[in-house]
Residue, then its C-alpha position, 0 to 999 in steps of 0.5 A: m450643685s449648678p444645673s450643669a454639675g447636675v447634668t454631668r453626674s446624670t451622664l456619667r452615671q447613665q455611661i457607667a451604667d451603659a458600659l456595665r451592662d454592655e460588659v454583662l450582655a457580652g458575657r465579659l462580667p459572668p453571671g456571679r461575679e462580685f464587685t463593689v462600688k469602690q472597685i468600679a469607681e477605682q476601674y474608671g477612675v471616677s467618685a463612688t456617687p454615679v457608680r453608685e447610683a449606676l449600679f442601683d439603676l442596673s439592679a433595679q433592671g434585674l441585672l445586678a443583685s445588691d447585698q448591703h456587705r457584700g457589694f453587686q454581683v451580676r445576676e445568674f438567671t436559672v433555666a426556669d427563669y429564662r423559660a418564666m421569661a418566654e412565657a411572660r412575654a409570650l403572653v404579653v405579646e399575644g395579649l396586645f394583638r387580640n385587639p391591636a387597634e387599642r393596644v398597637a398603633v403601627r407607624p409605616e415611617g417607622l417600618a423602614s428601620i425596624r426592616r434594617r434591624a431585622a435583616e442585620a440581626v438575621r445577618a448576625a445570627k446566621g453568621g454566628d456574630l453573637d455581639v452583633l446579633i444581641g445589639y441589633d436584636l435588641r433595637f429591632w424589639r425596642e422599636l417595635g415596642q414604640f408601636v406599643l401604646n401603653p408605655y410600661i407594657a413597652d418597658f417590661l418587654t425590653r427588659l425581659r428581652v435584656q435579661a433574657w440575652v444575659f441568661a443566653v449570652h454565655r451558654l451560647r459562647r460555650d455551646g456556639m449558636d446554630e438554627n436550633v437554639l436562634w431564631f431566624g423570624h425577624e423579617e416575616l414577623v415585620e412583614a406580618i405585623a406591615r400586613g395588619d396580619r394577626e393571624q400570621v402575627h401569632a405563628e412568628m410569635r409562637s415560633y420564636y417562643g417556641h424555640a426559647l422554650a424548646w432550648a430551655d427543655r435542652l438546657e435542663a436536661r443538658e445541666a441535670e447531666g451535669n450535675t449528676e456528673r459533678n456529683t460523681q466527681a464530687r464523690a470521687g475526690g475530683p477537682s472542682s472550679g468557678p468561674g473568673s473574671a477582670l473587671p471590664p476595662r472601658s472608660p465611661e467618658s467612651p463606654g462601648h454599645c452593642a452594634 
């Protein structure tokens, strides 16, 4: 294979992975949605090889589940999964700031961009623009992660954040967004980091994870009520239905990204 052919395939693989990730994060590919390599290749008009590679990349990131016989499925994260994500992130971040000189290197030149991401994330959250919020929130945490001196920890935190949004997005579209669900402390966290105020950093992170866990509690209670109601309907012979979705419409040459 020529070098240019290798680059082209690698680029196409990444474009397809990015496009599908955007569809999952936007909630247009809902949890449980099944598809095959052949379906995605036909949808995008490309060969099966870069599609297969892209789907395995997304599986490695925990966004898809794969089955040798049934193909791929958008992973369904439970409330218990979400709670575990929040707790794992809290433990890791708390550990990072116990001795930040060894684990975190705050570069003042990087703070200006992070402040912009923070402001845009808060503006989108207050305005109820979920697509914009997800994009800026992920960029905010990814750029903060660049201060972490251990790249494996930074990658782990980014992966958990993406998975948390996959869990949250269809629930937020269903139930709506308000201050009881969304956290608006991005800007306060940045300023605490900029000042080197470890106690305030911990306070902001406790607020962040407290919000996440309180939402998980409410979701757990609501979903338990829903299960009870569905069981009652099933015993009474009531109808049941499941979600459906078309395959993503974008072409890999111009994949969408969260703003």
